[in-house]
C-alpha positions in Angstrom: 0.4 0.3 -0.5 3.2 2.4 0.9 4.9 1.9 -2.5 1.4 2.3 -4.2 0.7 5.6 -2.6 4.3 6.6 -3.2 3.9 6.0 -7.1 1.0 8.0 -7.1 2.4 10.7 -5.1 5.3 10.7 -8.1 2.7 10.7 -11.2 0.8 13.3 -9.6 4.0 15.1 -9.4 5.1 14.4 -12.5 2.0 15.7 -14.1 2.0 18.7 -12.6 5.9 19.5 -14.0 4.5 18.8 -17.1 1.3 20.9 -17.1 3.5 23.8 -15.3 6.7 23.3 -17.5 6.1 26.0 -20.3 5.2 28.7 -18.0 8.0 30.7 -18.1 10.1 31.8 -20.7 13.1 34.7 -21.1 13.8 36.2 -24.4 16.8 38.3 -25.1 17.6 40.5 -28.3 20.3 42.6 -29.1 19.4 45.5 -32.2 21.3 48.3 -33.6 19.6 51.4 -33.3 21.3 54.2 -35.2 21.4 57.9 -35.1 17.8 59.3 -35.8 16.0 56.2 -34.8 13.9 56.3 -32.2 12.2 53.5 -30.0 8.8 52.1 -29.3 7.5 49.4 -26.9 3.7 48.3 -26.0 2.8 45.5 -23.5 -0.4 44.7 -21.4 0.6 43.8 -17.7 4.0 43.8 -16.6 7.0 46.4 -15.8 10.1 48.0 -18.0 13.4 49.4 -16.7 14.7 51.9 -19.1 18.4 52.3 -18.8 20.1 54.7 -21.0 23.7 54.2 -22.5 26.4 55.2 -24.5 26.1 53.1 -27.2 24.3 51.8 -30.6 23.0 48.6 -29.2 19.8 48.0 -28.4 20.2 45.4 -25.3 16.5 43.5 -24.6 15.8 41.0 -21.6 12.1 39.7 -21.3 11.0 37.5 -18.6 7.6 36.1 -19.3 5.7 34.1 -17.1 2.2 32.6 -17.7 -1.0 33.1 -15.9 -4.0 30.9 -14.3 -6.4 31.2 -17.6 -9.5 29.9 -15.3 -10.7 27.4 -12.8 -8.9 23.8 -12.8 -7.0 25.1 -15.6 -3.2 25.4 -16.0 -1.1 28.4 -16.5 -0.6 29.3 -19.7 2.2 27.8 -21.8 4.1 30.7 -23.3 6.8 28.5 -25.3 5.2 29.8 -28.9 5.2 33.5 -27.1 7.8 35.7 -29.2 8.7 39.1 -29.4 7.1 41.2 -32.5 10.0 43.6 -33.8 9.0 46.1 -36.5 12.2 48.3 -37.9 11.1 51.5 -40.4 13.4 54.5 -41.1 13.2 56.4 -38.1 11.6 53.5 -35.3 12.1 50.4 -33.9 8.7 49.4 -32.7 8.8 46.3 -30.1 5.7 43.9 -28.9 4.3 41.2 -27.0 0.3 41.7 -27.3 0.0 39.1 -25.5 -2.9 38.1 -23.0 -2.6 36.2 -19.4 1.0 37.0 -19.4 3.2 39.1 -17.4 6.2 40.6 -18.3 9.5 42.1 -17.2 11.7 44.0 -19.6 15.2 45.2 -18.9 16.0 47.6 -21.8 19.4 49.3 -22.5 18.4 52.1 -24.8 21.2 54.6 -26.9 21.3 57.5 -25.4 20.4 59.4 -28.7 16.9 57.7 -28.9 13.4 59.4 -27.6 11.5 56.4 -26.0 7.5 55.7 -26.5 5.9 53.4 -24.0 2.8 52.0 -23.6 1.2 49.8 -21.2 -1.6 48.7 -19.5 -1.0 47.5 -16.0 2.3 47.9 -14.5 5.5 50.1 -14.3 7.8 52.2 -16.3 11.2 53.4 -14.7 13.6 55.2 -16.7 17.0 55.7 -15.5 19.4 58.6 -16.5 17.5 59.8 -19.4 19.1 62.1 -21.7 16.1 62.4 -24.6 12.7 62.5 -25.0 10.0 60.7 -23.4 6.4 59.5 -24.0 5.1 56.9 -21.4 1.6 55.8 -20.6 0.5 53.3 -18.1 -3.6 52.7 -17.2 -2.9 51.4 -14.2 0.1 51.4 -12.1 3.0 54.0 -12.1 6.2 55.7 -13.7 9.6 56.9 -12.4 11.9 58.8 -14.1 15.3 59.5 -13.4 17.4 62.3 -15.6 20.6 63.0 -15.7 20.0 66.7 -18.0 20.2 69.7 -16.5 16.5 71.1 -18.0 13.7 70.0 -20.7 12.1 72.4 -23.1 8.8 70.7 -21.6 7.4 68.1 -19.0 3.4 67.4 -18.7 2.4 64.9 -16.5 -1.3 63.7 -15.7 -2.7 61.1 -13.6 -6.4 60.6 -13.2 -6.0 59.4 -10.1 -2.9 59.7 -8.1 -0.3 62.1 -7.7 2.5 63.8 -10.1 5.7 65.6 -9.3 9.0 67.2 -10.6 11.7 68.1 -8.8 15.5 69.3 -9.8 14.6 71.8 -12.3 14.8 75.4 -12.0 12.4 76.8 -14.7 8.6 77.7 -14.7 6.9 74.7 -12.8 2.8 74.6 -12.2 0.8 72.2 -10.2 -2.9 71.5 -10.1 -4.5 69.1 -7.7 -8.3 68.3 -7.8 -10.0 65.9 -5.9 -8.6 62.7 -7.2 -6.0 64.0 -10.1 -3.0 65.5 -11.0 -1.4 67.3 -13.2 2.0 69.2 -13.2 3.8 71.1 -16.1 7.0 72.5 -16.4 8.7 74.5 -19.0 12.3 75.5 -19.8 15.4 75.6 -21.7 16.1 72.2 -22.7 16.1 70.6 -26.0 14.0 67.9 -25.2 10.6 66.9 -23.3 8.4 64.5 -20.9 5.2 63.7 -21.5 3.6 60.5 -19.0 0.1 59.7 -18.1 -1.1 57.3 -15.8 -4.8 56.3 -15.4 -4.6 55.5 -11.7 -1.0 55.8 -10.3 1.3 58.0 -9.3 4.6 60.2 -11.4 7.1 61.4 -10.7 10.3 63.1 -12.6 13.6 63.9 -11.3 16.8 65.4 -11.8 
């Protein structure tokens, strides 16, 4: 009887391993982003960390995890999920438009490239920004740290949440309603930041 029980346990463990073996995946890519080309990234759920670098190499690492698809069902098999890439004259677009996934991106971006990011639910963190940025999150947060001393324009808005800009000497204006917040900045810099969150906070720091 004990041997039978042990055998059933091993079979159950094997079945469980087979069911969940394909629910995680790592994608890595390295592309060349030339002068004059900008970067666009779009995905539904997850987080992204952007680090700007003094190089023409665009380095991408994505950790993907399949989510539970419903009652009494396994996590989604992600083994066939691929990164969609579109290259045009002035733009490289990256996208994984898939449901029931959690995505964690770490992207090293040449500092000469402007960046456009859109996420449904999640967070955007940008380190050492040296160019223009457009960022939009439905529910979550946006945090931007920049090495630039000034920007031509910064516009932040949230439907529910807080916005803040610190570290610049230009004109700053903030509007706070019951739950929403808007912060605008104008200066003498070359680049701009536009960031919007439906529900959540936005911070821009020098």
